[in-house]
Structures are given as structure tokens and as C-alpha cells.
Biopython code that builds the backbone (N, CA, C, O; Angstrom):
import numpy as np
from Bio.PDB.StructureBuilder import StructureBuilder

atoms = [
    (1, "MET", "N", (159.971, -12.793, 133.318)),
    (1, "MET", "CA", (160.979, -11.910, 134.473)),
    (1, "MET", "C", (160.747, -12.842, 135.448)),
    (1, "MET", "O", (161.579, -12.880, 136.355)),
    (2, "ASP", "N", (159.751, -13.663, 135.492)),
    (2, "ASP", "CA", (158.808, -14.122, 136.424)),
    (2, "ASP", "C", (159.731, -15.884, 136.438)),
    (2, "ASP", "O", (160.132, -15.858, 137.601)),
    (3, "ARG", "N", (160.131, -16.963, 135.984)),
    (3, "ARG", "CA", (160.411, -17.734, 135.972)),
    (3, "ARG", "C", (161.785, -18.135, 136.983)),
    (3, "ARG", "O", (162.795, -17.556, 137.380)),
    (4, "ALA", "N", (161.333, -19.103, 137.086)),
    (4, "ALA", "CA", (162.658, -19.745, 138.305)),
    (4, "ALA", "C", (163.931, -19.438, 137.725)),
    (4, "ALA", "O", (164.644, -18.976, 138.617)),
    (5, "ARG", "N", (164.401, -19.476, 136.875)),
    (5, "ARG", "CA", (166.196, -19.385, 136.359)),
    (5, "ARG", "C", (165.598, -18.001, 136.468)),
    (5, "ARG", "O", (164.740, -18.337, 137.285)),
    (6, "VAL", "N", (165.427, -17.038, 136.338)),
    (6, "VAL", "CA", (165.976, -15.708, 136.209)),
    (6, "VAL", "C", (165.679, -15.069, 137.521)),
    (6, "VAL", "O", (166.337, -14.078, 137.839)),
    (7, "ILE", "N", (164.798, -15.511, 138.279)),
    (7, "ILE", "CA", (165.294, -15.806, 139.920)),
    (7, "ILE", "C", (166.141, -16.027, 140.763)),
    (7, "ILE", "O", (166.395, -15.360, 141.766)),
    (8, "LEU", "N", (166.693, -17.120, 140.338)),
    (8, "LEU", "CA", (167.669, -17.555, 141.025)),
    (8, "LEU", "C", (168.708, -17.064, 140.223)),
    (8, "LEU", "O", (169.871, -17.389, 140.461)),
    (9, "ALA", "N", (168.403, -16.289, 139.263)),
    (9, "ALA", "CA", (170.325, -15.680, 138.740)),
    (9, "ALA", "C", (170.323, -14.534, 139.252)),
    (9, "ALA", "O", (171.371, -14.010, 139.630)),
    (10, "GLY", "N", (168.727, -13.739, 139.385)),
    (10, "GLY", "CA", (168.956, -12.186, 140.640)),
    (10, "GLY", "C", (169.527, -12.816, 141.644)),
    (10, "GLY", "O", (170.669, -12.424, 141.886)),
    (11, "VAL", "N", (168.777, -14.373, 142.873)),
    (11, "VAL", "CA", (169.527, -14.039, 143.825)),
    (11, "VAL", "C", (171.402, -14.880, 144.040)),
    (11, "VAL", "O", (172.232, -14.965, 144.945)),
    (12, "VAL", "N", (171.310, -15.213, 142.980)),
    (12, "VAL", "CA", (173.258, -15.474, 142.876)),
    (12, "VAL", "C", (173.737, -14.154, 142.784)),
    (12, "VAL", "O", (174.787, -13.808, 143.325)),
    (13, "VAL", "N", (172.876, -13.245, 141.993)),
    (13, "VAL", "CA", (173.774, -11.886, 141.134)),
    (13, "VAL", "C", (174.434, -10.821, 142.581)),
    (13, "VAL", "O", (175.412, -10.168, 142.944)),
    (14, "SER", "N", (172.994, -11.284, 143.010)),
    (14, "SER", "CA", (172.485, -10.471, 144.554)),
    (14, "SER", "C", (173.587, -10.768, 145.412)),
    (14, "SER", "O", (174.514, -9.964, 145.512)),
    (15, "ALA", "N", (173.576, -11.816, 146.021)),
    (15, "ALA", "CA", (174.430, -12.624, 147.013)),
    (15, "ALA", "C", (175.745, -12.423, 146.909)),
    (15, "ALA", "O", (176.429, -11.937, 147.810)),
    (16, "LEU", "N", (176.254, -12.864, 145.573)),
    (16, "LEU", "CA", (177.597, -11.550, 145.174)),
    (16, "LEU", "C", (178.218, -10.571, 145.581)),
    (16, "LEU", "O", (179.341, -10.245, 145.964)),
    (17, "GLY", "N", (176.537, -9.899, 145.293)),
    (17, "GLY", "CA", (176.754, -8.707, 145.758)),
    (17, "GLY", "C", (176.912, -7.870, 147.362)),
    (17, "GLY", "O", (177.370, -6.808, 147.785)),
    (18, "ALA", "N", (176.284, -8.978, 147.851)),
    (18, "ALA", "CA", (176.158, -8.719, 148.840)),
    (18, "ALA", "C", (177.354, -9.592, 149.809)),
    (18, "ALA", "O", (177.649, -9.020, 150.858)),
    (19, "LEU", "N", (177.840, -10.514, 149.619)),
    (19, "LEU", "CA", (178.987, -11.006, 149.887)),
    (19, "LEU", "C", (180.215, -10.586, 150.348)),
    (19, "LEU", "O", (181.026, -10.927, 151.209)),
    (20, "PHE", "N", (180.008, -9.113, 148.883)),
    (20, "PHE", "CA", (181.091, -8.704, 149.532)),
    (20, "PHE", "C", (181.488, -7.371, 150.364)),
    (20, "PHE", "O", (182.537, -6.737, 150.476)),
    (21, "TYR", "N", (180.090, -7.215, 150.935)),
    (21, "TYR", "CA", (180.140, -6.870, 152.443)),
    (21, "TYR", "C", (181.064, -7.453, 153.234)),
    (21, "TYR", "O", (182.048, -6.970, 153.793)),
    (22, "ASN", "N", (180.517, -8.829, 153.208)),
    (22, "ASN", "CA", (181.465, -9.737, 154.571)),
    (22, "ASN", "C", (183.271, -9.607, 154.179)),
    (22, "ASN", "O", (184.112, -9.755, 155.066)),
    (23, "VAL", "N", (183.692, -9.275, 152.545)),
    (23, "VAL", "CA", (185.080, -9.323, 152.684)),
    (23, "VAL", "C", (185.453, -7.603, 152.596)),
    (23, "VAL", "O", (186.430, -7.148, 152.000)),
    (24, "LEU", "N", (184.475, -6.837, 153.303)),
    (24, "LEU", "CA", (184.817, -5.550, 152.685)),
    (24, "LEU", "C", (185.847, -4.843, 153.614)),
    (24, "LEU", "O", (186.405, -3.835, 153.181)),
    (25, "PRO", "N", (186.288, -5.537, 155.502)),
    (25, "PRO", "CA", (187.205, -5.353, 156.351)),
    (25, "PRO", "C", (188.586, -5.826, 155.516)),
    (25, "PRO", "O", (189.356, -5.033, 154.975)),
    (26, "LEU", "N", (188.765, -7.582, 155.528)),
    (26, "LEU", "CA", (189.932, -7.640, 154.647)),
    (26, "LEU", "C", (190.382, -6.934, 153.992)),
    (26, "LEU", "O", (191.546, -6.551, 154.104)),
    (27, "PHE", "N", (189.231, -6.400, 152.739)),
    (27, "PHE", "CA", (189.962, -5.809, 151.559)),
    (27, "PHE", "C", (190.342, -4.260, 151.682)),
    (27, "PHE", "O", (191.414, -3.902, 151.193)),
    (28, "LEU", "N", (189.708, -3.542, 152.167)),
    (28, "LEU", "CA", (190.352, -2.682, 153.454)),
    (28, "LEU", "C", (191.714, -2.540, 154.048)),
    (28, "LEU", "O", (192.590, -1.682, 153.934)),
    (29, "GLY", "N", (191.622, -3.560, 154.661)),
    (29, "GLY", "CA", (193.374, -3.540, 155.380)),
    (29, "GLY", "C", (193.655, -3.840, 154.135)),
    (29, "GLY", "O", (193.347, -2.986, 153.304)),
    (30, "THR", "N", (194.145, -4.793, 153.768)),
    (30, "THR", "CA", (194.964, -4.988, 152.689)),
    (30, "THR", "C", (195.250, -3.841, 151.509)),
    (30, "THR", "O", (196.081, -3.959, 150.609)),
    (31, "ALA", "N", (194.573, -2.974, 151.676)),
    (31, "ALA", "CA", (194.470, -1.567, 150.131)),
    (31, "ALA", "C", (195.075, -0.740, 151.423)),
    (31, "ALA", "O", (196.043, -0.108, 151.002)),
    (32, "GLN", "N", (194.879, -0.487, 152.876)),
    (32, "GLN", "CA", (195.656, 0.375, 153.466)),
    (32, "GLN", "C", (196.925, -0.561, 153.410)),
    (32, "GLN", "O", (197.658, -0.402, 152.434)),
    (33, "ASP", "N", (197.264, -1.503, 154.324)),
    (33, "ASP", "CA", (198.609, -1.867, 154.132)),
    (33, "ASP", "C", (199.243, -1.811, 152.568)),
    (33, "ASP", "O", (200.418, -1.464, 152.451)),
    (34, "PHE", "N", (198.763, -2.019, 151.835)),
    (34, "PHE", "CA", (199.199, -1.885, 150.128)),
    (34, "PHE", "C", (199.762, -0.592, 149.631)),
    (34, "PHE", "O", (200.907, -0.255, 149.333)),
    (35, "ARG", "N", (198.466, 0.111, 149.632)),
    (35, "ARG", "CA", (198.525, 1.348, 149.033)),
    (35, "ARG", "C", (199.021, 3.086, 150.257)),
    (35, "ARG", "O", (198.766, 4.276, 150.073)),
    (36, "GLU", "N", (199.865, 2.280, 151.535)),
    (36, "GLU", "CA", (199.707, 3.264, 152.810)),
    (36, "GLU", "C", (198.796, 4.413, 152.819)),
    (36, "GLU", "O", (199.136, 5.591, 152.708)),
    (37, "LEU", "N", (197.371, 3.871, 152.992)),
    (37, "LEU", "CA", (196.096, 4.297, 153.020)),
    (37, "LEU", "C", (195.847, 4.936, 154.306)),
    (37, "LEU", "O", (196.053, 4.103, 155.188)),
    (38, "SER", "N", (195.472, 6.123, 154.815)),
    (38, "SER", "CA", (195.250, 7.025, 156.116)),
    (38, "SER", "C", (193.793, 6.199, 156.589)),
    (38, "SER", "O", (192.993, 5.535, 155.931)),
    (39, "ASP", "N", (193.851, 6.580, 158.079)),
    (39, "ASP", "CA", (192.238, 6.201, 158.470)),
    (39, "ASP", "C", (191.298, 6.202, 157.462)),
    (39, "ASP", "O", (190.581, 5.377, 156.897)),
    (40, "PRO", "N", (191.649, 8.050, 157.385)),
    (40, "PRO", "CA", (190.279, 8.462, 156.748)),
    (40, "PRO", "C", (190.067, 7.930, 155.306)),
    (40, "PRO", "O", (189.003, 7.355, 155.077)),
    (41, "SER", "N", (190.943, 8.061, 154.354)),
    (41, "SER", "CA", (190.555, 7.435, 153.138)),
    (41, "SER", "C", (190.354, 6.075, 153.189)),
    (41, "SER", "O", (189.708, 5.711, 152.206)),
    (42, "VAL", "N", (190.634, 5.195, 153.915)),
    (42, "VAL", "CA", (190.038, 3.696, 153.934)),
    (42, "VAL", "C", (188.578, 3.923, 154.419)),
    (42, "VAL", "O", (187.738, 3.062, 154.155)),
    (43, "GLY", "N", (188.181, 5.214, 155.224)),
    (43, "GLY", "CA", (187.095, 5.284, 155.199)),
    (43, "GLY", "C", (186.301, 5.683, 154.126)),
    (43, "GLY", "O", (185.423, 5.180, 153.426)),
    (44, "LEU", "N", (186.834, 6.651, 154.210)),
    (44, "LEU", "CA", (186.362, 7.377, 152.234)),
    (44, "LEU", "C", (186.214, 5.972, 151.351)),
    (44, "LEU", "O", (185.125, 5.669, 150.862)),
    (45, "LEU", "N", (187.015, 5.408, 151.239)),
    (45, "LEU", "CA", (186.774, 3.903, 150.234)),
    (45, "LEU", "C", (185.267, 3.203, 150.526)),
    (45, "LEU", "O", (184.207, 3.646, 150.085)),
    (46, "GLY", "N", (185.391, 2.248, 151.202)),
    (46, "GLY", "CA", (184.466, 2.038, 152.426)),
    (46, "GLY", "C", (183.285, 1.906, 151.872)),
    (46, "GLY", "O", (182.637, 1.020, 151.314)),
    (47, "SER", "N", (183.100, 3.631, 152.330)),
    (47, "SER", "CA", (181.791, 4.622, 152.055)),
    (47, "SER", "C", (181.285, 4.723, 151.024)),
    (47, "SER", "O", (180.075, 4.547, 150.880)),
    (48, "VAL", "N", (182.346, 5.128, 149.749)),
    (48, "VAL", "CA", (182.231, 4.355, 148.237)),
    (48, "VAL", "C", (181.217, 3.483, 147.531)),
    (48, "VAL", "O", (180.341, 3.459, 146.667)),
    (49, "PHE", "N", (182.261, 2.375, 148.956)),
    (49, "PHE", "CA", (180.814, 1.163, 148.152)),
    (49, "PHE", "C", (179.730, 0.732, 148.585)),
    (49, "PHE", "O", (178.943, 0.026, 147.955)),
    (50, "TYR", "N", (179.602, 1.149, 149.761)),
    (50, "TYR", "CA", (178.167, 1.077, 150.122)),
    (50, "TYR", "C", (177.281, 2.156, 149.414)),
    (50, "TYR", "O", (176.311, 1.861, 148.717)),
    (51, "VAL", "N", (177.722, 3.485, 149.669)),
    (51, "VAL", "CA", (176.657, 4.185, 148.578)),
    (51, "VAL", "C", (176.783, 3.732, 147.378)),
    (51, "VAL", "O", (175.961, 4.305, 146.664)),
    (52, "GLY", "N", (177.623, 2.723, 146.593)),
    (52, "GLY", "CA", (177.530, 2.885, 145.200)),
    (52, "GLY", "C", (176.724, 1.668, 145.365)),
    (52, "GLY", "O", (175.728, 1.596, 144.646)),
    (53, "PHE", "N", (176.979, 0.625, 146.233)),
    (53, "PHE", "CA", (175.932, -0.451, 146.259)),
    (53, "PHE", "C", (174.042, 0.062, 146.504)),
    (53, "PHE", "O", (173.050, -0.324, 145.885)),
    (54, "THR", "N", (174.142, 0.841, 147.411)),
    (54, "THR", "CA", (172.832, 0.944, 148.373)),
    (54, "THR", "C", (171.610, 1.758, 146.460)),
    (54, "THR", "O", (170.554, 1.377, 145.955)),
    (55, "LEU", "N", (172.606, 2.914, 146.092)),
    (55, "LEU", "CA", (172.370, 3.395, 144.747)),
    (55, "LEU", "C", (171.862, 2.302, 143.763)),
    (55, "LEU", "O", (170.737, 2.089, 143.311)),
    (56, "THR", "N", (173.075, 1.668, 143.575)),
    (56, "THR", "CA", (172.390, 0.356, 142.305)),
    (56, "THR", "C", (171.178, -0.476, 143.193)),
    (56, "THR", "O", (170.506, -1.223, 142.482)),
    (57, "THR", "N", (170.935, -0.463, 144.132)),
    (57, "THR", "CA", (169.859, -1.503, 144.510)),
    (57, "THR", "C", (168.951, -0.743, 144.722)),
    (57, "THR", "O", (167.913, -1.267, 144.318)),
    (58, "VAL", "N", (168.810, 0.030, 145.059)),
    (58, "VAL", "CA", (167.791, 1.463, 145.603)),
    (58, "VAL", "C", (166.828, 1.845, 143.987)),
    (58, "VAL", "O", (165.629, 1.885, 143.711)),
    (59, "THR", "N", (168.030, 2.059, 143.256)),
    (59, "THR", "CA", (167.608, 2.322, 141.666)),
    (59, "THR", "C", (167.284, 1.937, 140.801)),
    (59, "THR", "O", (166.860, 2.594, 139.850)),
    (60, "ALA", "N", (167.456, -0.101, 140.916)),
    (60, "ALA", "CA", (167.203, -1.132, 140.054)),
    (60, "ALA", "C", (165.163, -1.095, 140.248)),
    (60, "ALA", "O", (164.895, -1.909, 139.365)),
    (61, "PHE", "N", (164.516, -0.892, 140.521)),
    (61, "PHE", "CA", (163.452, -1.079, 140.493)),
    (61, "PHE", "C", (163.028, -0.359, 139.245)),
    (61, "PHE", "O", (162.135, -0.827, 138.540)),
    (62, "PHE", "N", (163.601, 0.694, 138.969)),
    (62, "PHE", "CA", (163.342, 1.767, 137.997)),
    (62, "PHE", "C", (163.645, 1.133, 136.939)),
    (62, "PHE", "O", (162.696, 1.045, 136.160)),
    (63, "TRP", "N", (165.060, 0.418, 136.431)),
    (63, "TRP", "CA", (165.598, 0.004, 134.966)),
    (63, "TRP", "C", (165.477, -1.127, 135.325)),
    (63, "TRP", "O", (166.050, -1.666, 134.378)),
    (64, "ILE", "N", (165.004, -2.392, 136.326)),
    (64, "ILE", "CA", (165.369, -3.908, 135.820)),
    (64, "ILE", "C", (164.860, -4.047, 134.399)),
    (64, "ILE", "O", (165.323, -4.428, 133.324)),
    (65, "ARG", "N", (163.709, -3.576, 134.854)),
    (65, "ARG", "CA", (162.513, -3.974, 133.709)),
    (65, "ARG", "C", (163.285, -2.703, 132.176)),
    (65, "ARG", "O", (163.151, -1.484, 132.286)),
    (66, "ARG", "N", (163.457, -2.854, 131.882)),
    (66, "ARG", "CA", (163.736, -1.531, 130.647)),
    (66, "ARG", "C", (165.175, -1.789, 129.533)),
    (66, "ARG", "O", (165.373, -1.419, 128.376)),
    (67, "TRP", "N", (166.458, -3.025, 131.025)),
    (67, "TRP", "CA", (167.098, -2.744, 130.487)),
    (67, "TRP", "C", (167.687, -5.000, 130.565)),
    (67, "TRP", "O", (167.718, -5.933, 131.368)),
    (68, "ASN", "N", (167.919, -4.772, 129.497)),
    (68, "ASN", "CA", (168.269, -6.507, 129.532)),
    (68, "ASN", "C", (169.554, -6.875, 130.827)),
    (68, "ASN", "O", (170.709, -6.453, 130.776)),
    (69, "TRP", "N", (168.917, -7.852, 132.054)),
    (69, "TRP", "CA", (169.673, -7.779, 132.871)),
    (69, "TRP", "C", (170.577, -8.576, 132.995)),
    (69, "TRP", "O", (171.140, -8.727, 134.079)),
    (70, "ARG", "N", (170.971, -9.387, 131.695)),
    (70, "ARG", "CA", (171.657, -10.362, 131.341)),
    (70, "ARG", "C", (173.287, -9.589, 130.819)),
    (70, "ARG", "O", (174.414, -9.995, 131.104)),
    (71, "TRP", "N", (172.946, -8.514, 130.077)),
    (71, "TRP", "CA", (173.754, -7.223, 129.375)),
    (71, "TRP", "C", (174.495, -6.580, 131.141)),
    (71, "TRP", "O", (175.631, -6.720, 131.594)),
    (72, "VAL", "N", (173.444, -5.986, 131.653)),
    (72, "VAL", "CA", (173.859, -5.167, 132.421)),
    (72, "VAL", "C", (174.545, -5.606, 133.115)),
    (72, "VAL", "O", (175.535, -4.927, 133.386)),
    (73, "THR", "N", (174.348, -7.436, 134.001)),
    (73, "THR", "CA", (174.961, -7.849, 134.486)),
    (73, "THR", "C", (176.411, -7.978, 133.954)),
    (73, "THR", "O", (177.270, -7.710, 134.794)),
    (74, "LEU", "N", (176.822, -8.312, 132.805)),
    (74, "LEU", "CA", (177.760, -8.849, 131.908)),
    (74, "LEU", "C", (178.880, -7.383, 131.850)),
    (74, "LEU", "O", (180.072, -7.374, 131.541)),
    (75, "ALA", "N", (178.199, -6.490, 132.171)),
    (75, "ALA", "CA", (179.082, -4.823, 132.266)),
    (75, "ALA", "C", (179.399, -4.642, 132.815)),
    (75, "ALA", "O", (180.452, -4.004, 132.831)),
    (76, "ALA", "N", (178.451, -5.248, 134.297)),
    (76, "ALA", "CA", (178.752, -4.893, 135.781)),
    (76, "ALA", "C", (179.453, -5.403, 136.194)),
    (76, "ALA", "O", (180.119, -4.679, 136.934)),
    (77, "VAL", "N", (179.971, -6.960, 136.161)),
    (77, "VAL", "CA", (181.072, -7.463, 137.133)),
    (77, "VAL", "C", (182.404, -7.506, 136.269)),
    (77, "VAL", "O", (183.283, -7.638, 137.120)),
    (78, "PRO", "N", (183.018, -7.462, 135.006)),
    (78, "PRO", "CA", (184.538, -6.268, 134.718)),
    (78, "PRO", "C", (184.589, -5.759, 135.151)),
    (78, "PRO", "O", (185.376, -5.724, 136.097)),
    (79, "LEU", "N", (183.490, -4.579, 134.729)),
    (79, "LEU", "CA", (183.893, -2.640, 135.897)),
    (79, "LEU", "C", (184.032, -3.157, 137.206)),
    (79, "LEU", "O", (185.049, -2.769, 137.781)),
    (80, "ALA", "N", (182.991, -4.241, 138.098)),
    (80, "ALA", "CA", (183.791, -4.302, 139.342)),
    (80, "ALA", "C", (184.420, -4.518, 139.749)),
    (80, "ALA", "O", (184.882, -4.055, 140.792)),
    (81, "ALA", "N", (184.817, -5.512, 138.983)),
    (81, "ALA", "CA", (186.393, -6.351, 139.344)),
    (81, "ALA", "C", (187.227, -5.054, 138.593)),
    (81, "ALA", "O", (187.834, -4.555, 139.540)),
    (82, "ALA", "N", (187.411, -4.618, 137.923)),
    (82, "ALA", "CA", (188.536, -4.209, 137.193)),
    (82, "ALA", "C", (188.888, -2.899, 138.380)),
    (82, "ALA", "O", (190.039, -2.679, 138.756)),
    (83, "ALA", "N", (187.731, -2.137, 138.850)),
    (83, "ALA", "CA", (187.067, -1.369, 139.879)),
    (83, "ALA", "C", (188.420, -1.502, 141.573)),
    (83, "ALA", "O", (189.280, -0.785, 142.084)),
    (84, "LEU", "N", (187.717, -3.078, 141.855)),
    (84, "LEU", "CA", (188.595, -3.416, 142.699)),
    (84, "LEU", "C", (190.055, -3.593, 142.301)),
    (84, "LEU", "O", (190.904, -3.179, 143.090)),
    (85, "VAL", "N", (190.462, -4.199, 141.092)),
    (85, "VAL", "CA", (192.146, -3.904, 141.278)),
    (85, "VAL", "C", (192.784, -3.113, 140.902)),
    (85, "VAL", "O", (193.913, -3.437, 140.533)),
    (86, "VAL", "N", (192.303, -1.477, 140.801)),
    (86, "VAL", "CA", (192.774, -0.513, 141.137)),
    (86, "VAL", "C", (192.547, 0.023, 142.623)),
    (86, "VAL", "O", (193.460, 0.292, 143.403)),
    (87, "ALA", "N", (191.316, 0.124, 142.863)),
    (87, "ALA", "CA", (190.989, 0.547, 144.447)),
    (87, "ALA", "C", (192.623, -0.649, 145.072)),
    (87, "ALA", "O", (193.753, -0.165, 145.018)),
    (88, "GLY", "N", (192.464, -1.686, 145.439)),
    (88, "GLY", "CA", (193.060, -2.821, 145.840)),
    (88, "GLY", "C", (194.674, -2.964, 145.836)),
    (88, "GLY", "O", (195.202, -4.012, 146.206)),
]
sb = StructureBuilder()
sb.init_structure("model")
sb.init_model(0)
sb.init_chain("A")
sb.init_seg("    ")
for serial, (resi, resn, name, xyz) in enumerate(atoms, 1):
    if name == "N":
        sb.init_residue(resn, " ", resi, " ")
    sb.init_atom(name, np.array(xyz, "f"), 0.0, 1.0, " ", f" {name:<3s}", serial, name[0])
structure = sb.get_structure()
């Protein structure tokens, strides 16, 4: 886990996850217009994203060395993309 490639991959995956923080207002505004969501619903949607991201980040210390990070990433990225398609 300490090779430069692994560390670089971890940084890239983390940056992609954190990048969504920057586009979250755009995503929420689009979802609100397209789905005709109320303000509390949009707030809940944003809060659920923040809670999920924070729980994953906080618990990563415990599971990152037990599970193969490549398989976790290969499973998580399509799952997250599907969730965004359903939500938006």
C-alpha cells in the first residue's frame, strides 16, 4: 500500500470524491428543477450526500487494508454513478 502508484491512485480517487462537493450546488439545483423538489427535499438530498461521504471517509481507516481497494473502487464508482442518475 505504500508504493507511489497506490498513493497516487488513492489521491485521484479521493479528489474525484471531493470534487463532487464543488458541483453539488449545480447538481442540487438541477435536480430541484427537473424533479420539482421542495427546498427541504433538496436540503435532505445534500445532507445525505455529505453523511455518506463522511461515513465512508471516517471508516476507511478500518477497512482499507482488509479489502482490495481496486475492487472497492470498481464497485463504488458505478454504484455512485447509478445513484446520481436516479437522484438527478
